[in-house]
PDB file of all heavy atoms in Angstrom:
ATOM      1  N   MET A   1     132.560  31.476-138.708  1.00  0.00           N
ATOM      2  CA  MET A   1     131.722  32.635-138.800  1.00  0.00           C
ATOM      3  C   MET A   1     131.853  33.290-140.167  1.00  0.00           C
ATOM      4  O   MET A   1     130.846  33.622-140.777  1.00  0.00           O
ATOM      5  CB  MET A   1     132.113  33.570-137.646  1.00  0.00           C
ATOM      6  CG  MET A   1     131.460  34.892-137.660  1.00  0.00           C
ATOM      7  SD  MET A   1     129.710  34.733-137.366  1.00  0.00           S
ATOM      8  CE  MET A   1     129.195  36.250-138.031  1.00  0.00           C
ATOM      9  N   SER A   2     133.081  33.486-140.629  1.00  0.00           N
ATOM     10  CA  SER A   2     133.268  34.142-141.925  1.00  0.00           C
ATOM     11  C   SER A   2     132.684  33.302-143.049  1.00  0.00           C
ATOM     12  O   SER A   2     132.147  33.844-144.024  1.00  0.00           O
ATOM     13  CB  SER A   2     134.740  34.452-142.174  1.00  0.00           C
ATOM     14  OG  SER A   2     135.501  33.272-142.212  1.00  0.00           O
ATOM     15  N   THR A   3     132.742  31.988-142.926  1.00  0.00           N
ATOM     16  CA  THR A   3     132.170  31.109-143.949  1.00  0.00           C
ATOM     17  C   THR A   3     130.655  31.264-143.993  1.00  0.00           C
ATOM     18  O   THR A   3     130.060  31.289-145.069  1.00  0.00           O
ATOM     19  CB  THR A   3     132.546  29.642-143.668  1.00  0.00           C
ATOM     20  OG1 THR A   3     133.971  29.542-143.629  1.00  0.00           O
ATOM     21  CG2 THR A   3     131.996  28.724-144.729  1.00  0.00           C
ATOM     22  N   LEU A   4     130.053  31.404-142.852  1.00  0.00           N
ATOM     23  CA  LEU A   4     128.607  31.587-142.785  1.00  0.00           C
ATOM     24  C   LEU A   4     128.194  32.912-143.424  1.00  0.00           C
ATOM     25  O   LEU A   4     127.223  32.973-144.179  1.00  0.00           O
ATOM     26  CB  LEU A   4     128.157  31.521-141.326  1.00  0.00           C
ATOM     27  CG  LEU A   4     126.684  31.446-141.041  1.00  0.00           C
ATOM     28  CD1 LEU A   4     126.031  30.280-141.759  1.00  0.00           C
ATOM     29  CD2 LEU A   4     126.461  31.321-139.550  1.00  0.00           C
ATOM     30  N   LEU A   5     128.938  33.971-143.151  1.00  0.00           N
ATOM     31  CA  LEU A   5     128.635  35.264-143.764  1.00  0.00           C
ATOM     32  C   LEU A   5     128.888  35.238-145.270  1.00  0.00           C
ATOM     33  O   LEU A   5     128.147  35.852-146.040  1.00  0.00           O
ATOM     34  CB  LEU A   5     129.457  36.367-143.090  1.00  0.00           C
ATOM     35  CG  LEU A   5     129.060  36.665-141.642  1.00  0.00           C
ATOM     36  CD1 LEU A   5     130.073  37.598-141.000  1.00  0.00           C
ATOM     37  CD2 LEU A   5     127.658  37.226-141.562  1.00  0.00           C
ATOM     38  N   GLU A   6     129.897  34.505-145.694  1.00  0.00           N
ATOM     39  CA  GLU A   6     130.151  34.355-147.129  1.00  0.00           C
ATOM     40  C   GLU A   6     129.002  33.595-147.794  1.00  0.00           C
ATOM     41  O   GLU A   6     128.554  33.954-148.880  1.00  0.00           O
ATOM     42  CB  GLU A   6     131.463  33.626-147.362  1.00  0.00           C
ATOM     43  CG  GLU A   6     131.839  33.499-148.818  1.00  0.00           C
ATOM     44  CD  GLU A   6     133.148  32.789-149.019  1.00  0.00           C
ATOM     45  OE1 GLU A   6     134.049  32.926-148.171  1.00  0.00           O
ATOM     46  OE2 GLU A   6     133.277  32.085-150.035  1.00  0.00           O
ATOM     47  N   ALA A   7     128.512  32.566-147.129  1.00  0.00           N
ATOM     48  CA  ALA A   7     127.366  31.815-147.662  1.00  0.00           C
ATOM     49  C   ALA A   7     126.158  32.727-147.795  1.00  0.00           C
ATOM     50  O   ALA A   7     125.413  32.651-148.776  1.00  0.00           O
ATOM     51  CB  ALA A   7     127.039  30.640-146.743  1.00  0.00           C
ATOM     52  N   GLU A   8     125.982  33.624-146.837  1.00  0.00           N
ATOM     53  CA  GLU A   8     124.863  34.555-146.918  1.00  0.00           C
ATOM     54  C   GLU A   8     125.010  35.480-148.129  1.00  0.00           C
ATOM     55  O   GLU A   8     124.037  35.777-148.817  1.00  0.00           O
ATOM     56  CB  GLU A   8     124.761  35.391-145.643  1.00  0.00           C
ATOM     57  CG  GLU A   8     123.573  36.332-145.692  1.00  0.00           C
ATOM     58  CD  GLU A   8     123.536  37.330-144.561  1.00  0.00           C
ATOM     59  OE1 GLU A   8     124.595  37.680-144.009  1.00  0.00           O
ATOM     60  OE2 GLU A   8     122.425  37.772-144.246  1.00  0.00           O
ATOM     61  N   ARG A   9     126.223  35.924-148.411  1.00  0.00           N
ATOM     62  CA  ARG A   9     126.442  36.785-149.578  1.00  0.00           C
ATOM     63  C   ARG A   9     126.146  36.045-150.875  1.00  0.00           C
ATOM     64  O   ARG A   9     125.593  36.603-151.811  1.00  0.00           O
ATOM     65  CB  ARG A   9     127.883  37.302-149.601  1.00  0.00           C
ATOM     66  CG  ARG A   9     128.130  38.447-148.671  1.00  0.00           C
ATOM     67  CD  ARG A   9     129.478  39.095-148.918  1.00  0.00           C
ATOM     68  NE  ARG A   9     130.599  38.193-148.705  1.00  0.00           N
ATOM     69  CZ  ARG A   9     131.180  37.955-147.541  1.00  0.00           C
ATOM     70  NH1 ARG A   9     130.749  38.567-146.456  1.00  0.00           N
ATOM     71  NH2 ARG A   9     132.187  37.123-147.443  1.00  0.00           N
ATOM     72  N   GLU A  10     126.503  34.764-150.924  1.00  0.00           N
ATOM     73  CA  GLU A  10     126.325  33.962-152.141  1.00  0.00           C
ATOM     74  C   GLU A  10     124.877  33.515-152.343  1.00  0.00           C
ATOM     75  O   GLU A  10     124.402  33.462-153.469  1.00  0.00           O
ATOM     76  CB  GLU A  10     127.250  32.737-152.106  1.00  0.00           C
ATOM     77  CG  GLU A  10     128.720  33.065-152.119  1.00  0.00           C
ATOM     78  CD  GLU A  10     129.168  33.688-153.426  1.00  0.00           C
ATOM     79  OE1 GLU A  10     128.676  33.286-154.494  1.00  0.00           O
ATOM     80  OE2 GLU A  10     130.018  34.606-153.364  1.00  0.00           O
ATOM     81  N   ALA A  11     124.212  33.143-151.264  1.00  0.00           N
ATOM     82  CA  ALA A  11     122.843  32.613-151.362  1.00  0.00           C
ATOM     83  C   ALA A  11     122.041  33.015-150.125  1.00  0.00           C
ATOM     84  O   ALA A  11     121.755  32.183-149.261  1.00  0.00           O
ATOM     85  CB  ALA A  11     122.878  31.100-151.509  1.00  0.00           C
ATOM     86  N   PRO A  12     121.675  34.298-150.037  1.00  0.00           N
ATOM     87  CA  PRO A  12     120.976  34.751-148.826  1.00  0.00           C
ATOM     88  C   PRO A  12     119.675  34.012-148.559  1.00  0.00           C
ATOM     89  O   PRO A  12     119.348  33.722-147.406  1.00  0.00           O
ATOM     90  CB  PRO A  12     120.740  36.242-149.080  1.00  0.00           C
ATOM     91  CG  PRO A  12     120.945  36.455-150.527  1.00  0.00           C
ATOM     92  CD  PRO A  12     121.847  35.362-151.006  1.00  0.00           C
ATOM     93  N   GLU A  13     118.930  33.678-149.604  1.00  0.00           N
ATOM     94  CA  GLU A  13     117.656  32.992-149.389  1.00  0.00           C
ATOM     95  C   GLU A  13     117.864  31.624-148.745  1.00  0.00           C
ATOM     96  O   GLU A  13     117.071  31.191-147.918  1.00  0.00           O
ATOM     97  CB  GLU A  13     116.865  32.867-150.690  1.00  0.00           C
ATOM     98  CG  GLU A  13     117.508  32.027-151.774  1.00  0.00           C
ATOM     99  CD  GLU A  13     118.698  32.663-152.498  1.00  0.00           C
ATOM    100  OE1 GLU A  13     118.899  33.872-152.420  1.00  0.00           O
ATOM    101  OE2 GLU A  13     119.438  31.902-153.145  1.00  0.00           O
ATOM    102  N   GLU A  14     118.941  30.942-149.100  1.00  0.00           N
ATOM    103  CA  GLU A  14     119.239  29.645-148.484  1.00  0.00           C
ATOM    104  C   GLU A  14     119.683  29.823-147.037  1.00  0.00           C
ATOM    105  O   GLU A  14     119.292  29.071-146.160  1.00  0.00           O
ATOM    106  CB  GLU A  14     120.346  28.934-149.276  1.00  0.00           C
ATOM    107  CG  GLU A  14     119.946  28.527-150.670  1.00  0.00           C
ATOM    108  CD  GLU A  14     118.939  27.401-150.673  1.00  0.00           C
ATOM    109  OE1 GLU A  14     119.027  26.496-149.823  1.00  0.00           O
ATOM    110  OE2 GLU A  14     118.057  27.426-151.541  1.00  0.00           O
ATOM    111  N   THR A  15     120.512  30.815-146.810  1.00  0.00           N
ATOM    112  CA  THR A  15     121.040  31.049-145.464  1.00  0.00           C
ATOM    113  C   THR A  15     119.936  31.460-144.504  1.00  0.00           C
ATOM    114  O   THR A  15     119.913  31.032-143.359  1.00  0.00           O
ATOM    115  CB  THR A  15     122.119  32.149-145.507  1.00  0.00           C
ATOM    116  OG1 THR A  15     123.094  31.795-146.492  1.00  0.00           O
ATOM    117  CG2 THR A  15     122.806  32.309-144.177  1.00  0.00           C
ATOM    118  N   HIS A  16     118.991  32.261-144.969  1.00  0.00           N
ATOM    119  CA  HIS A  16     117.960  32.798-144.087  1.00  0.00           C
ATOM    120  C   HIS A  16     116.823  31.815-143.836  1.00  0.00           C
ATOM    121  O   HIS A  16     116.122  31.951-142.835  1.00  0.00           O
ATOM    122  CB  HIS A  16     117.377  34.086-144.677  1.00  0.00           C
ATOM    123  CG  HIS A  16     118.397  35.166-144.855  1.00  0.00           C
ATOM    124  ND1 HIS A  16     118.178  36.260-145.629  1.00  0.00           N
ATOM    125  CD2 HIS A  16     119.651  35.301-144.358  1.00  0.00           C
ATOM    126  CE1 HIS A  16     119.245  37.038-145.613  1.00  0.00           C
ATOM    127  NE2 HIS A  16     120.157  36.473-144.846  1.00  0.00           N
ATOM    128  N   CYS A  17     116.616  30.852-144.726  1.00  0.00           N
ATOM    129  CA  CYS A  17     115.412  30.012-144.642  1.00  0.00           C
ATOM    130  C   CYS A  17     115.631  28.603-144.101  1.00  0.00           C
ATOM    131  O   CYS A  17     114.689  28.002-143.606  1.00  0.00           O
ATOM    132  CB  CYS A  17     114.776  29.911-146.029  1.00  0.00           C
ATOM    133  SG  CYS A  17     114.175  31.492-146.623  1.00  0.00           S
ATOM    134  N   ARG A  18     116.814  28.074-144.215  1.00  0.00           N
ATOM    135  CA  ARG A  18     117.026  26.684-143.802  1.00  0.00           C
ATOM    136  C   ARG A  18     117.036  26.554-142.278  1.00  0.00           C
ATOM    137  O   ARG A  18     117.786  27.229-141.589  1.00  0.00           O
ATOM    138  CB  ARG A  18     118.328  26.149-144.366  1.00  0.00           C
ATOM    139  CG  ARG A  18     118.285  25.983-145.864  1.00  0.00           C
ATOM    140  CD  ARG A  18     119.509  25.258-146.346  1.00  0.00           C
ATOM    141  NE  ARG A  18     119.465  25.112-147.779  1.00  0.00           N
ATOM    142  CZ  ARG A  18     118.985  24.044-148.400  1.00  0.00           C
ATOM    143  NH1 ARG A  18     118.516  23.034-147.698  1.00  0.00           N
ATOM    144  NH2 ARG A  18     118.986  23.978-149.707  1.00  0.00           N
ATOM    145  N   PRO A  19     116.205  25.655-141.740  1.00  0.00           N
ATOM    146  CA  PRO A  19     116.132  25.484-140.280  1.00  0.00           C
ATOM    147  C   PRO A  19     117.479  25.137-139.650  1.00  0.00           C
ATOM    148  O   PRO A  19     117.812  25.648-138.578  1.00  0.00           O
ATOM    149  CB  PRO A  19     115.133  24.336-140.102  1.00  0.00           C
ATOM    150  CG  PRO A  19     114.291  24.381-141.332  1.00  0.00           C
ATOM    151  CD  PRO A  19     115.211  24.832-142.434  1.00  0.00           C
ATOM    152  N   ARG A  20     118.259  24.312-140.297  1.00  0.00           N
ATOM    153  CA  ARG A  20     119.557  23.915-139.740  1.00  0.00           C
ATOM    154  C   ARG A  20     120.488  25.129-139.627  1.00  0.00           C
ATOM    155  O   ARG A  20     121.199  25.280-138.638  1.00  0.00           O
ATOM    156  CB  ARG A  20     120.195  22.836-140.602  1.00  0.00           C
ATOM    157  CG  ARG A  20     121.540  22.393-140.080  1.00  0.00           C
ATOM    158  CD  ARG A  20     122.101  21.284-140.909  1.00  0.00           C
ATOM    159  NE  ARG A  20     121.680  20.040-140.276  1.00  0.00           N
ATOM    160  CZ  ARG A  20     121.844  18.843-140.790  1.00  0.00           C
ATOM    161  NH1 ARG A  20     122.369  18.697-141.966  1.00  0.00           N
ATOM    162  NH2 ARG A  20     121.459  17.785-140.134  1.00  0.00           N
ATOM    163  N   THR A  21     120.464  25.986-140.627  1.00  0.00           N
ATOM    164  CA  THR A  21     121.298  27.188-140.591  1.00  0.00           C
ATOM    165  C   THR A  21     120.827  28.124-139.496  1.00  0.00           C
ATOM    166  O   THR A  21     121.634  28.699-138.765  1.00  0.00           O
ATOM    167  CB  THR A  21     121.283  27.910-141.958  1.00  0.00           C
ATOM    168  OG1 THR A  21     121.703  26.999-142.962  1.00  0.00           O
ATOM    169  CG2 THR A  21     122.181  29.116-141.948  1.00  0.00           C
ATOM    170  N   LYS A  22     119.523  28.269-139.357  1.00  0.00           N
ATOM    171  CA  LYS A  22     118.989  29.121-138.294  1.00  0.00           C
ATOM    172  C   LYS A  22     119.426  28.622-136.917  1.00  0.00           C
ATOM    173  O   LYS A  22     119.790  29.412-136.051  1.00  0.00           O
ATOM    174  CB  LYS A  22     117.467  29.182-138.358  1.00  0.00           C
ATOM    175  CG  LYS A  22     116.947  30.049-139.470  1.00  0.00           C
ATOM    176  CD  LYS A  22     115.441  30.133-139.383  1.00  0.00           C
ATOM    177  CE  LYS A  22     114.884  31.132-140.357  1.00  0.00           C
ATOM    178  NZ  LYS A  22     113.448  31.316-140.177  1.00  0.00           N
ATOM    179  N   ARG A  23     119.402  27.294-136.724  1.00  0.00           N
ATOM    180  CA  ARG A  23     119.846  26.733-135.441  1.00  0.00           C
ATOM    181  C   ARG A  23     121.324  27.036-135.206  1.00  0.00           C
ATOM    182  O   ARG A  23     121.727  27.385-134.096  1.00  0.00           O
ATOM    183  CB  ARG A  23     119.591  25.226-135.393  1.00  0.00           C
ATOM    184  CG  ARG A  23     118.159  24.872-135.077  1.00  0.00           C
ATOM    185  CD  ARG A  23     117.999  23.405-134.719  1.00  0.00           C
ATOM    186  NE  ARG A  23     118.479  22.490-135.745  1.00  0.00           N
ATOM    187  CZ  ARG A  23     117.768  22.088-136.793  1.00  0.00           C
ATOM    188  NH1 ARG A  23     116.526  22.506-136.942  1.00  0.00           N
ATOM    189  NH2 ARG A  23     118.271  21.258-137.665  1.00  0.00           N
ATOM    190  N   LEU A  24     122.138  26.909-136.252  1.00  0.00           N
ATOM    191  CA  LEU A  24     123.560  27.203-136.126  1.00  0.00           C
ATOM    192  C   LEU A  24     123.782  28.663-135.768  1.00  0.00           C
ATOM    193  O   LEU A  24     124.558  28.979-134.862  1.00  0.00           O
ATOM    194  CB  LEU A  24     124.292  26.866-137.429  1.00  0.00           C
ATOM    195  CG  LEU A  24     125.769  27.253-137.487  1.00  0.00           C
ATOM    196  CD1 LEU A  24     126.554  26.519-136.414  1.00  0.00           C
ATOM    197  CD2 LEU A  24     126.326  26.971-138.870  1.00  0.00           C
ATOM    198  N   VAL A  25     123.085  29.557-136.446  1.00  0.00           N
ATOM    199  CA  VAL A  25     123.216  30.990-136.163  1.00  0.00           C
ATOM    200  C   VAL A  25     122.791  31.275-134.730  1.00  0.00           C
ATOM    201  O   VAL A  25     123.469  32.010-134.004  1.00  0.00           O
ATOM    202  CB  VAL A  25     122.395  31.827-137.174  1.00  0.00           C
ATOM    203  CG1 VAL A  25     122.327  33.284-136.751  1.00  0.00           C
ATOM    204  CG2 VAL A  25     122.984  31.702-138.568  1.00  0.00           C
ATOM    205  N   GLU A  26     121.700  30.691-134.297  1.00  0.00           N
ATOM    206  CA  GLU A  26     121.223  30.901-132.924  1.00  0.00           C
ATOM    207  C   GLU A  26     122.243  30.383-131.917  1.00  0.00           C
ATOM    208  O   GLU A  26     122.560  31.063-130.937  1.00  0.00           O
ATOM    209  CB  GLU A  26     119.868  30.208-132.714  1.00  0.00           C
ATOM    210  CG  GLU A  26     119.299  30.371-131.334  1.00  0.00           C
ATOM    211  CD  GLU A  26     118.895  31.796-130.988  1.00  0.00           C
ATOM    212  OE1 GLU A  26     118.862  32.673-131.876  1.00  0.00           O
ATOM    213  OE2 GLU A  26     118.622  32.052-129.807  1.00  0.00           O
ATOM    214  N   ASP A  27     122.782  29.198-132.152  1.00  0.00           N
ATOM    215  CA  ASP A  27     123.785  28.641-131.237  1.00  0.00           C
ATOM    216  C   ASP A  27     125.021  29.537-131.167  1.00  0.00           C
ATOM    217  O   ASP A  27     125.535  29.813-130.089  1.00  0.00           O
ATOM    218  CB  ASP A  27     124.193  27.235-131.670  1.00  0.00           C
ATOM    219  CG  ASP A  27     123.102  26.206-131.461  1.00  0.00           C
ATOM    220  OD1 ASP A  27     122.108  26.499-130.755  1.00  0.00           O
ATOM    221  OD2 ASP A  27     123.232  25.102-132.023  1.00  0.00           O
ATOM    222  N   LEU A  28     125.494  29.988-132.320  1.00  0.00           N
ATOM    223  CA  LEU A  28     126.662  30.864-132.345  1.00  0.00           C
ATOM    224  C   LEU A  28     126.366  32.191-131.654  1.00  0.00           C
ATOM    225  O   LEU A  28     127.199  32.727-130.933  1.00  0.00           O
ATOM    226  CB  LEU A  28     127.115  31.112-133.787  1.00  0.00           C
ATOM    227  CG  LEU A  28     127.753  29.930-134.494  1.00  0.00           C
ATOM    228  CD1 LEU A  28     127.964  30.263-135.965  1.00  0.00           C
ATOM    229  CD2 LEU A  28     129.070  29.543-133.834  1.00  0.00           C
ATOM    230  N   ARG A  29     125.183  32.720-131.883  1.00  0.00           N
ATOM    231  CA  ARG A  29     124.808  33.988-131.264  1.00  0.00           C
ATOM    232  C   ARG A  29     124.780  33.861-129.746  1.00  0.00           C
ATOM    233  O   ARG A  29     125.233  34.749-129.015  1.00  0.00           O
ATOM    234  CB  ARG A  29     123.445  34.451-131.773  1.00  0.00           C
ATOM    235  CG  ARG A  29     123.092  35.859-131.350  1.00  0.00           C
ATOM    236  CD  ARG A  29     121.784  36.295-131.952  1.00  0.00           C
ATOM    237  NE  ARG A  29     120.668  35.485-131.507  1.00  0.00           N
ATOM    238  CZ  ARG A  29     119.960  35.723-130.397  1.00  0.00           C
ATOM    239  NH1 ARG A  29     120.237  36.744-129.641  1.00  0.00           N
ATOM    240  NH2 ARG A  29     118.957  34.936-130.072  1.00  0.00           N
ATOM    241  N   LEU A  30     124.264  32.750-129.254  1.00  0.00           N
ATOM    242  CA  LEU A  30     124.210  32.536-127.808  1.00  0.00           C
ATOM    243  C   LEU A  30     125.609  32.414-127.209  1.00  0.00           C
ATOM    244  O   LEU A  30     125.847  32.841-126.080  1.00  0.00           O
ATOM    245  CB  LEU A  30     123.379  31.295-127.480  1.00  0.00           C
ATOM    246  CG  LEU A  30     121.879  31.424-127.730  1.00  0.00           C
ATOM    247  CD1 LEU A  30     121.191  30.084-127.546  1.00  0.00           C
ATOM    248  CD2 LEU A  30     121.260  32.478-126.834  1.00  0.00           C
ATOM    249  N   LEU A  31     126.525  31.829-127.966  1.00  0.00           N
ATOM    250  CA  LEU A  31     127.900  31.689-127.489  1.00  0.00           C
ATOM    251  C   LEU A  31     128.661  33.014-127.519  1.00  0.00           C
ATOM    252  O   LEU A  31     129.564  33.222-126.735  1.00  0.00           O
ATOM    253  CB  LEU A  31     128.656  30.663-128.351  1.00  0.00           C
ATOM    254  CG  LEU A  31     128.242  29.215-128.188  1.00  0.00           C
ATOM    255  CD1 LEU A  31     128.975  28.352-129.210  1.00  0.00           C
ATOM    256  CD2 LEU A  31     128.555  28.727-126.782  1.00  0.00           C
ATOM    257  N   GLY A  32     128.291  33.863-128.475  1.00  0.00           N
ATOM    258  CA  GLY A  32     129.049  35.100-128.670  1.00  0.00           C
ATOM    259  C   GLY A  32     130.344  34.769-129.391  1.00  0.00           C
ATOM    260  O   GLY A  32     130.924  33.704-129.195  1.00  0.00           O
ATOM    261  N   VAL A  33     130.754  35.642-130.253  1.00  0.00           N
ATOM    262  CA  VAL A  33     131.965  35.355-131.029  1.00  0.00           C
ATOM    263  C   VAL A  33     132.887  36.578-131.065  1.00  0.00           C
ATOM    264  O   VAL A  33     133.482  36.885-132.077  1.00  0.00           O
ATOM    265  CB  VAL A  33     131.627  34.881-132.463  1.00  0.00           C
ATOM    266  CG1 VAL A  33     131.053  33.495-132.453  1.00  0.00           C
ATOM    267  CG2 VAL A  33     130.682  35.828-133.158  1.00  0.00           C
ATOM    268  N   GLY A  34     133.004  37.252-129.949  1.00  0.00           N
ATOM    269  CA  GLY A  34     133.939  38.358-129.848  1.00  0.00           C
ATOM    270  C   GLY A  34     133.645  39.491-130.813  1.00  0.00           C
ATOM    271  O   GLY A  34     132.540  40.015-130.857  1.00  0.00           O
ATOM    272  N   SER A  35     134.651  39.852-131.600  1.00  0.00           N
ATOM    273  CA  SER A  35     134.537  41.012-132.484  1.00  0.00           C
ATOM    274  C   SER A  35     133.500  40.816-133.582  1.00  0.00           C
ATOM    275  O   SER A  35     133.032  41.785-134.163  1.00  0.00           O
ATOM    276  CB  SER A  35     135.894  41.328-133.108  1.00  0.00           C
ATOM    277  OG  SER A  35     136.320  40.256-133.921  1.00  0.00           O
ATOM    278  N   ALA A  36     133.133  39.590-133.887  1.00  0.00           N
ATOM    279  CA  ALA A  36     132.149  39.320-134.935  1.00  0.00           C
ATOM    280  C   ALA A  36     130.730  39.269-134.386  1.00  0.00           C
ATOM    281  O   ALA A  36     129.791  39.025-135.130  1.00  0.00           O
ATOM    282  CB  ALA A  36     132.484  38.009-135.641  1.00  0.00           C
ATOM    283  N   GLU A  37     130.567  39.525-133.108  1.00  0.00           N
ATOM    284  CA  GLU A  37     129.254  39.390-132.481  1.00  0.00           C
ATOM    285  C   GLU A  37     128.204  40.286-133.135  1.00  0.00           C
ATOM    286  O   GLU A  37     127.071  39.863-133.361  1.00  0.00           O
ATOM    287  CB  GLU A  37     129.343  39.687-130.987  1.00  0.00           C
ATOM    288  CG  GLU A  37     128.078  39.341-130.243  1.00  0.00           C
ATOM    289  CD  GLU A  37     128.246  39.465-128.737  1.00  0.00           C
ATOM    290  OE1 GLU A  37     129.365  39.706-128.260  1.00  0.00           O
ATOM    291  OE2 GLU A  37     127.236  39.315-128.056  1.00  0.00           O
ATOM    292  N   GLY A  38     128.549  41.504-133.478  1.00  0.00           N
ATOM    293  CA  GLY A  38     127.596  42.411-134.124  1.00  0.00           C
ATOM    294  C   GLY A  38     127.155  41.898-135.475  1.00  0.00           C
ATOM    295  O   GLY A  38     125.970  41.951-135.814  1.00  0.00           O
ATOM    296  N   ARG A  39     128.096  41.368-136.252  1.00  0.00           N
ATOM    297  CA  ARG A  39     127.739  40.801-137.563  1.00  0.00           C
ATOM    298  C   ARG A  39     126.854  39.586-137.399  1.00  0.00           C
ATOM    299  O   ARG A  39     125.928  39.369-138.174  1.00  0.00           O
ATOM    300  CB  ARG A  39     128.993  40.442-138.346  1.00  0.00           C
ATOM    301  CG  ARG A  39     129.784  41.673-138.778  1.00  0.00           C
ATOM    302  CD  ARG A  39     130.978  41.299-139.581  1.00  0.00           C
ATOM    303  NE  ARG A  39     131.925  40.629-138.686  1.00  0.00           N
ATOM    304  CZ  ARG A  39     132.932  39.877-139.103  1.00  0.00           C
ATOM    305  NH1 ARG A  39     133.140  39.680-140.370  1.00  0.00           N
ATOM    306  NH2 ARG A  39     133.750  39.308-138.246  1.00  0.00           N
ATOM    307  N   LEU A  40     127.102  38.803-136.365  1.00  0.00           N
ATOM    308  CA  LEU A  40     126.282  37.623-136.112  1.00  0.00           C
ATOM    309  C   LEU A  40     124.879  38.016-135.678  1.00  0.00           C
ATOM    310  O   LEU A  40     123.900  37.411-136.103  1.00  0.00           O
ATOM    311  CB  LEU A  40     126.938  36.742-135.057  1.00  0.00           C
ATOM    312  CG  LEU A  40     126.291  35.405-134.784  1.00  0.00           C
ATOM    313  CD1 LEU A  40     126.145  34.593-136.068  1.00  0.00           C
ATOM    314  CD2 LEU A  40     127.084  34.629-133.776  1.00  0.00           C
ATOM    315  N   ARG A  41     124.760  39.061-134.858  1.00  0.00           N
ATOM    316  CA  ARG A  41     123.427  39.548-134.473  1.00  0.00           C
ATOM    317  C   ARG A  41     122.660  40.014-135.709  1.00  0.00           C
ATOM    318  O   ARG A  41     121.463  39.780-135.827  1.00  0.00           O
ATOM    319  CB  ARG A  41     123.542  40.680-133.453  1.00  0.00           C
ATOM    320  CG  ARG A  41     123.755  40.197-132.043  1.00  0.00           C
ATOM    321  CD  ARG A  41     123.483  41.286-131.020  1.00  0.00           C
ATOM    322  NE  ARG A  41     124.185  42.527-131.312  1.00  0.00           N
ATOM    323  CZ  ARG A  41     125.356  42.880-130.791  1.00  0.00           C
ATOM    324  NH1 ARG A  41     125.951  42.078-129.948  1.00  0.00           N
ATOM    325  NH2 ARG A  41     125.915  44.030-131.119  1.00  0.00           N
ATOM    326  N   GLY A  42     123.351  40.685-136.629  1.00  0.00           N
ATOM    327  CA  GLY A  42     122.716  41.119-137.866  1.00  0.00           C
ATOM    328  C   GLY A  42     122.220  39.947-138.694  1.00  0.00           C
ATOM    329  O   GLY A  42     121.099  39.966-139.221  1.00  0.00           O
ATOM    330  N   LEU A  43     123.043  38.925-138.812  1.00  0.00           N
ATOM    331  CA  LEU A  43     122.654  37.725-139.552  1.00  0.00           C
ATOM    332  C   LEU A  43     121.451  37.063-138.875  1.00  0.00           C
ATOM    333  O   LEU A  43     120.507  36.649-139.544  1.00  0.00           O
ATOM    334  CB  LEU A  43     123.822  36.743-139.649  1.00  0.00           C
ATOM    335  CG  LEU A  43     123.533  35.404-140.300  1.00  0.00           C
ATOM    336  CD1 LEU A  43     122.981  35.571-141.714  1.00  0.00           C
ATOM    337  CD2 LEU A  43     124.783  34.546-140.327  1.00  0.00           C
ATOM    338  N   ALA A  44     121.468  36.985-137.557  1.00  0.00           N
ATOM    339  CA  ALA A  44     120.350  36.390-136.822  1.00  0.00           C
ATOM    340  C   ALA A  44     119.062  37.156-137.115  1.00  0.00           C
ATOM    341  O   ALA A  44     118.012  36.554-137.367  1.00  0.00           O
ATOM    342  CB  ALA A  44     120.631  36.386-135.315  1.00  0.00           C
ATOM    343  N   ALA A  45     119.145  38.466-137.140  1.00  0.00           N
ATOM    344  CA  ALA A  45     117.956  39.274-137.442  1.00  0.00           C
ATOM    345  C   ALA A  45     117.476  39.007-138.854  1.00  0.00           C
ATOM    346  O   ALA A  45     116.261  38.885-139.089  1.00  0.00           O
ATOM    347  CB  ALA A  45     118.277  40.751-137.261  1.00  0.00           C
ATOM    348  N   ARG A  46     118.389  38.893-139.802  1.00  0.00           N
ATOM    349  CA  ARG A  46     117.990  38.622-141.197  1.00  0.00           C
ATOM    350  C   ARG A  46     117.397  37.227-141.346  1.00  0.00           C
ATOM    351  O   ARG A  46     116.624  36.973-142.274  1.00  0.00           O
ATOM    352  CB  ARG A  46     119.190  38.819-142.131  1.00  0.00           C
ATOM    353  CG  ARG A  46     119.616  40.284-142.232  1.00  0.00           C
ATOM    354  CD  ARG A  46     120.672  40.501-143.266  1.00  0.00           C
ATOM    355  NE  ARG A  46     121.946  39.872-143.007  1.00  0.00           N
ATOM    356  CZ  ARG A  46     122.907  40.327-142.223  1.00  0.00           C
ATOM    357  NH1 ARG A  46     122.749  41.461-141.554  1.00  0.00           N
ATOM    358  NH2 ARG A  46     124.043  39.678-142.085  1.00  0.00           N
ATOM    359  N   CYS A  47     117.743  36.318-140.431  1.00  0.00           N
ATOM    360  CA  CYS A  47     117.176  34.966-140.444  1.00  0.00           C
ATOM    361  C   CYS A  47     115.830  34.922-139.715  1.00  0.00           C
ATOM    362  O   CYS A  47     115.208  33.870-139.636  1.00  0.00           O
ATOM    363  CB  CYS A  47     118.138  33.973-139.784  1.00  0.00           C
ATOM    364  SG  CYS A  47     119.574  33.581-140.767  1.00  0.00           S
ATOM    365  N   GLY A  48     115.431  36.047-139.142  1.00  0.00           N
ATOM    366  CA  GLY A  48     114.159  36.100-138.435  1.00  0.00           C
ATOM    367  C   GLY A  48     114.229  35.621-137.006  1.00  0.00           C
ATOM    368  O   GLY A  48     113.199  35.332-136.392  1.00  0.00           O
ATOM    369  N   LEU A  49     115.434  35.531-136.458  1.00  0.00           N
ATOM    370  CA  LEU A  49     115.589  35.080-135.077  1.00  0.00           C
ATOM    371  C   LEU A  49     115.435  36.266-134.139  1.00  0.00           C
ATOM    372  O   LEU A  49     115.785  37.392-134.475  1.00  0.00           O
ATOM    373  CB  LEU A  49     116.960  34.438-134.897  1.00  0.00           C
ATOM    374  CG  LEU A  49     117.188  33.170-135.724  1.00  0.00           C
ATOM    375  CD1 LEU A  49     118.648  32.756-135.679  1.00  0.00           C
ATOM    376  CD2 LEU A  49     116.305  32.049-135.198  1.00  0.00           C
ATOM    377  N   PRO A  50     114.953  36.031-132.915  1.00  0.00           N
ATOM    378  CA  PRO A  50     114.780  37.124-131.960  1.00  0.00           C
ATOM    379  C   PRO A  50     116.136  37.692-131.542  1.00  0.00           C
ATOM    380  O   PRO A  50     117.143  36.995-131.539  1.00  0.00           O
ATOM    381  CB  PRO A  50     114.069  36.474-130.776  1.00  0.00           C
ATOM    382  CG  PRO A  50     114.312  35.019-130.919  1.00  0.00           C
ATOM    383  CD  PRO A  50     114.530  34.756-132.386  1.00  0.00           C
ATOM    384  N   ALA A  51     116.110  38.933-131.167  1.00  0.00           N
ATOM    385  CA  ALA A  51     117.351  39.629-130.755  1.00  0.00           C
ATOM    386  C   ALA A  51     117.857  39.153-129.421  1.00  0.00           C
ATOM    387  O   ALA A  51     117.240  38.541-128.664  1.00  0.00           O
ATOM    388  CB  ALA A  51     117.099  41.118-130.704  1.00  0.00           C
TER     389      ALA A  51
END
């Protein structure tokens, strides 16, 4: 999770637009990741994924 958020800081356009990354974010969001869940929901929203 932290690596994904770091990638977003380094290259947000790549993180938000690549279909493979969007699928990963969606899969992680569906699983829930405890204390990082809010940050993951934020990333999902920035990727254009439904809440």
